[in-house]
N, C-alpha and C positions, 0 to 999 in steps of 0.2 A: 779432718781429711789432709793434715799436714803431710806433707812429704809424698803426696800422690803426684805424679804428671802423667799428663796426657797428651799425646802426639798423633800428629795424623800419619795416614800409611806413608806418606813421603820421608816421613822422620821429623818434619818441623813439629816443636812443642806448641801445643793448643791451650795449655794451662797449667796452674798450679793451685795445689791446695793448699789455701792460707788461712789460717784464723777460723777454720770449720767451714769455709766456703771456697768454692772454685772460680778460679779467677782466669782470664785471659782472652786473647783475641780471637774471633774465627775465622779471619782473613788469612789469605795465603794456603788456604787448607787443598782439598782434593779438587776434581774437576767440578766446574759450576753444578749446582743441584744436589751434591750428595757429600756425604761426610764419612769417614771411616776413622776410627778411634779405636786407640789401645790404652789401657791402664797401666802404670808401673809404680812399686812401692818395694822400699829396701827388702820388707819383711815377708813379701809375697810374691809367687811367680807372677810372670805377665800374663796378662789376660789376653784372650782370643780377640783378634779384631771384630770390631761390630761397624756393620755398613747400614747405612740407611737414605733414602732420598729426602733431602733438606727442603722440606716445605714449609714447615714453621718453626719458629722459638719452640714448640713442644716438642717437636719431632727431635730437635737438637739435644735436648735434657734426656729423652728418652734413649738417645745413643749413650749420653753418659751415663745413665741410672745402668744402662746394661753392661757397658764395658766396666762398671765398678763392680757388678755383680759376678763377674766371671772370674776377678780377683781370687787367687786359692793361696793359703798359706804357704811359706816356701816348703815346707816339711810333708806338705800333701802328697799322697800318690795321684797319678794320672787317673782319668775315669777308666772305669772298668772295659776291657776291650770286648767288643761284640764278636760271637761266638756262631758256630753253625751246627745244627743235628743233622748228622748225616747217617746213612745206613742203608742197607738193602734189605728186600722184601723178598722171601723165598717160598717155594714147597716144602712144607715140613716133612712129607716122604720121601720125596727125590732130590730135594736140593735145588731144583731148578728156579730160576728167578721168575717173579711176577710181575710183569708189565701191567700198568694201568692199574695199580692199586692206589687208593687213596690213604694217605697216612696224615694224622691229626696230630699235632703238639700243641700241649696246653699246659698251663701254668694258673693256679687258681690262688692268689693272694687274699689276705685278711681283707683288703681294701678291693670289692667287686667291681668297683672303676677301674683298678689297674689290673684286671686279669688279662690274660695275654693267651691268644690261641692263634696259630697258622697251621696250614695245610699244604701238601705237594702232593704230587702224583708221581709213579714212578715211571724210570725211562724202561726201554726195550732191556735193560740187564736188571732191572728191576732194583736200580738205585734212586736215590732220593736225596734231597740237601733242604734244609730250611735256615736261610742266612739271617744274620743280623738279630741274634737270642743271647740276651745277657744271660750271665752264669746264673746256675740255679736248679731247682729239681723240677722235673717235669714229667708229664703224661705222655706217653705216645700209644695210640690206638689206631688199627690198619683193618680193614676192609677191602676185599675183592671178590667180584662176582664169582661163585661156585667154591667159595671158600669161607669158613667159620672166621668170624673176626676176633681179633687179639688185641691184647695190651700190655703195654709194661711200663714202669718207670724208668727215670733217666737222670743221673747227678751230672748236669753239663758243666765242665769245667773245660781248661786249655787242656789238659791231659786226657779229655774223653777221647775214646776209639769210637770208629763207625759201629753201629749197632746192627744186627742181624735179627730180624722180626719174621718168625716161621710162621706159616699158615697152614692149617690143616683142610685138605679138601673135602668137602661135602659127599656122602656117599648116596647112593640113588636106590630109593626103596619103590618097588612097585607089588600091586596087588589089585584085590577086587573086593569092592563092597556091596553087601548084601543087605536089602530091606528085611525089616523083622518077619514077611512072611517066605524071604528064602529068594526071592527073585533080584536079580542085580538092579543096584542103584543107579539107573543109567542117567545121563547127561543132566548130574544135579553137583550144585554147589556143595563143597563139604569143608568143614573146619577142621584140620588134622593137627595133632601134637606128635612128637618124637620123643620119647624118654629113655635117657640111657639109663637104664636102671633094671635090679632083677626084681621088684616088686612082680607079683604073679598077676594082680589084676589092678587095674584103676576103672573107677567109675564115674571120676567128674576130672574138671580141668585142674590143673596143678599151678601155684605160682608161679609167674613168669621166671623162667630161669632153673626151676626147682627140677633136680633129677637129669640135667643137661638137656633140658626140653627145648625143641624148637616148634612155634607155630608157623602154620602155613595156610593157604587157601587153594583146593584142588579142585579140578572139574571133572567129573567120571566121562568116560566114553560111552558109546550106545550100548555096551556090554557090563558097564560097571566098575571099568578097570579105571586107575589112576596111577599116578607117579610123581613123588616128590623128593626133596633133596633135604638130608641132615646131616649132623655131625654123629657120627656113632664110631664106638671103638669097642665092640664087643656086643653085650645084652643089650637088646630095646625091645620096647614095647611101642606100638602104634595106637593113637586115639582119635575117633572120629565122630562128628557131631553135624548133623543135618537137620537144622530147625524143621518142625513140622512132618518129620521121619522118623528121627530116632538116634542113638548113640551108641557106641560099641568100642571094645578095646581086643586087638590082635592078640595072637598067642605070642610066647616069648619067641624072639628071632636073634641070631648073631650076624654082625656084619662088620668087618674090620674097617677103619677110618680109609676113606676114599674106595670103598667096596662097592657091590650091588646085590640088595636082596631081592629076591623073587618070592612070590607067593605071600606078601604079607597082608592075608586077607582080613576084613572085618566083617564080623555081623551084628548088624545093628538090631538093639530092644527098641520097645516103643518107648519108653521113659517117662517125664512127666508132663503135666500140662498148665499152662495158664490161661485163663479166660477174662476177658476184660469186657465191662459193659460200660457204655458212655452216655452218660445222660445231661439233658437240659438241667442246672441247677436249678431254676426257679419252677418248671413243669415236671420234672422228672420222667419226663419223655425221652427215648433213645435217639440218640443224633445218628441218623445214618449217612451224614456227610464227613464224620470223623475218620481221622486215618491214625493206627497205632504202629507203633516201632517196637520191637525188642531186639535188645542186644544180648546177645547168651553169654552168662557170666561162667563163674560165680564171682570172678577177680575184676579189678578195675580194667575198666577197657581202653586206658591209655596205655597199658601193656597189651591188651588184647587187638586194637584196633579195630575194624569192623567186621570182623569174623563173624558169622553166627547171625547177623543182623538182617530181621527180617521186617518189612513193611506192608502191613495190609488195611484194606478197606472195611471200615464198621460196618458190614451189613447188618441191617437191622438194629445198628446199635452195639454189636457185640463183635469181638474178636478173639480167635482161640490158637495158641502158639502149643503145640507138641514138641514130642521129642527132645525134652530139656533134662539135664541134668540138676541135682539138687543143688542148692545154693542161692545167692542173689543176682538176679537179672534186672537190668534197666530197661523201663519203657519209659516211650515218648507218646505223647496224645495231642493231637492238633486238629482243628476244627474251624473252616472259614466262618469268621464273625464272631468266634468265641475267645479273642483275646488271644496272649502268648501261648507258645507251646508251653505243655506241662511236661516237667518230668519227673521220674520216681522210681523206686526199686520195690521189686516183689520176691519175698522169701519164699524157696521151695525147701522143706525139710524132706531127708531120707525116708522113703517110705511112702510120702504123699502123692497120690495120685493126681489131684488137681487142686488148683488154688484159684479162687475168685475174687477179682479185685472190681470195684466199682469208682470208676470217674465222673465226678459232676463238673461241668464246665458253666461259667457265668458269660452270658451273650453279652458283648461289649458295646452293641449299639443296634440302632433298628435296622431293620431288613426292607427292600421293597420287592415287591413280588415282579418277576418279569416271566412272559412266556411266549408261547406261538404254536406252530405245527410243525412237524418234521415232513417235508413233502421229497419227493423223488423227482427225477428229470422230466417225468410226464405231469407234473404237478399232481399226482396222485399221494394222499397218505401214507407214511409208514408207521403201521400200527404195531403196538406190542413188541418193540424193539429197544433193547438198552442202547441209549446213546451216552456217551461222554461228550460233558460241555466243558471246555476250557475257558477259566474266567481270567482275564489277563488286565493288571491295572493299567492306565494311560502310562507312557513311557515319558517322562519328563528329558529334556536335552541335557547330553551329559550324565544322564543318571545310571547308564550302564546295563547289567541286566536285571532284571524287574522278576519279583516272583509271583509265580501264576500258580492256580489249584483246579483240582477238578472236581465236578458234582456229576454224578451219574443218575439218571433218569430212567426209567421205562416209560416209552410213549402209550396212550391210551389208543382205544379201536379206532380214533379219527386222526391219530398221530399229534394229538396234543401233549403239551409238555409244560411245568411251571417250574422256576427257579426263585429262590430267596436270595437277593444279592444285597451285599453290604452298601449303604446308602451314600458313602464317601463319593465314589464314582469320579470321572466315568470309566465306564469298562468296555473291553472288546470281550465278546462272547464268541468262542468256536465250537462247531460240533464235529464230533466223528463218531462214525459206528460202521463195523466190519461191510464192506463191500458200498459205503458211502463215501462221496468226496467231502472236501472240507470246505466250507463258506464260514462268512464271519458277521457277525452286527457290531457295531461301533456306539460309542456314546450312548451306553444302556441307561446309565443314570438319569440322563434327560429325557429317555421315552417311558418312563414308567407306567406299566398299564399297558401299553401298545402291545399289540399281537405281531410277531414276524411270520410270515409265511414263507420265507426262502432261506432259512438257516441252514438246511442240507439238502442237498443234491445228489442222486444217484450217480456215480461215476464208475467208469470202466477199474476193475483192480489192476494194479501194478504190481510187479515182484521184482526182487532184487537177491542175488545169490553170488557164491563162488567158493574158489578153495583157499585154503591156509595152509603154506608149505614153511619148511626150514628152510635154511641156507642151501643145504643141499638139494632142494627140490622135493624131499620126502614130505608127505603129508602129516599134519599135525592134527590128532583127532583129540577132542575135549578142549577145545578152545573157545571162549567165550566172544561172542560178536555181538555188538549191541547197536540198534540202531534208533534215533531220535528224530522226531517230525517237528521242524522250525514252525512256529507259527508268526514270529518277529523276530529282529534282531535281539538276540541273547534270550531269547524264551522258546523253549520247547516242550512239548507234552510229554508228559511223563505219566505211568502207571497205567500204561494200555498193553493189551496182552500180549501185543507182538513186541516187544522191547528188546527181547533177547534171543539169541539163537546159540547153539552148542556144535561144532563140527562132528560130523561122525567120523567112523575109521578111515574114510577116504580124504578126510580135510574138508568136505563140503560142508556149506551152510545156505540155509535160505530163509526169506520172508514173503510172505505171500498175502494178497489180498490188502494191498496197501493203496492208500488213496494216493493221489499224485500231489507232487511240490517238493519242496527243499526237504534234505534230510543230512544228519551227520551219522556217518558210520564209524565204528569206532572197534579195534582190537583189543582185548588184554589177553597177554602171552606171559602168564608169571613164570619166572624160571628158563624162558626162552628167547627173551629179549624185549621185554618192556611193553609199551602200549604206542598205538597210532591211531589216526582219525583221519577220516577225509570227507567231503562235502559231495553230493549230487542231486540233482535235479530230476525227478520224474515226471515223464508226460504221460498224459492219459493213454492207457492201453501200454504203456513201456514194460517191457520185462527185460533186465539187466541181468546177465547170467556169468557177467566176467569181473565180478568185482572181487580180484584175488588179492591176496596179502603174501608178501614174504618175510619170514621172521629171520632176522641174523642175529649174531652173537651180539653186535654194538647197539642194536635196535631194531626197528622194524622199516621195511619198506614196502613200498606198492610195486 
């Protein structure tokens, strides 16, 4: 360290490097309690000042070490200056600036921990700036509602000019989807793909991105009509899949970029079927409480999302899914008291009408038998009625959401029922049936064998309805509305028949025969402004017909 001088910020020498050691006095430095040092050497450029709180001797030595580390050879270049990625996002067809577009600037280095990613939103003139970026090669990706995403690379240096990112607007595609018998497919969710291709026929899903393909999920109105948006620039085909109904392809159509194509009709064919049997591994008896989900493939669901996903109860231990394309489809099987959820793949080959798959589940533990009778408000038995029993594990403090499951039982002539419940308990059991109110029994595990006489009571039916409109007050047909009955904080009843409704041509929706109590009401409006929800409480006999939604460009409002 010979030749190194350390000085205080005031200019007073703090120490000299002698014989490999730093020697000097700490007296006469900066204000009490802090130090500010800089290092000097004839062969190096001065270091930047280092400031620290002087708490201990160790702190002082850290300041010395930092000052020495900042010494650079006299011939060294100054650190590279920080640059800015600047540019503008415009409509590729009109050149108009696009406000509210999201620009992501990223650089991936060999060391993943040193990767860099920043983002910015465009202003009213479509301009953006990402500051404080080092020189190098970057990838830019940009997205904006109503436009196809785009990306490009940029070599950022001090001479770089602002970039112009051009986005192509989506085209609007409208048509009618019909069932295999020719009837309109009314009020149905359909997975839709649009392919920019001249191929004359498609009979299955293509890999994500192939042929300029775009996936979407649409809901048809009460006359089977649909509307979607996609990137087109010439010829295209539309492919539709509705699980349990069928699949089909439109005729070849032509639409310029940003245009509108009418009459893109699709006639569905029956497709292929998957039939699943769910059995107890030990007894080989059917598991009637099992639930089976199928996600239509045949490609990775990471690309496809939840489109084509259908969940069913294995009535009599079986569930059948029809209207499927050839390929590999993902299945999920779950049953209360039978361990973890089971996943698998089932392959359908071209021309194969049906594929049978048997799944055997192992019981994870003993069950307790608990039951009773379902009575109405006059204490009369409710006979021969299918009742949904929602079983909820006890919620611990701070546990958040809990996982509930549903068991369906048909009461006997005297209103009796019987449930098999996992023995871990305690559980809360809720009962629900059309026209019946909801009551509950708690601490079920502690009352094994006890008969309940008050699980369900007949209640006056409630109703909820309203209208969904766009930002101009025009009705939105084919919009999906969901209602969920809460049973306790963070837990709601699922898999009941009245969970969804779809708006008609006048934008109206409605739910009837609802038991009283708390609900969540949510709206999904793809392509028209996102999703929203609200809570409400239905009193006995109450009928609410004014639960309206208005969907706007930025989101949805009540």
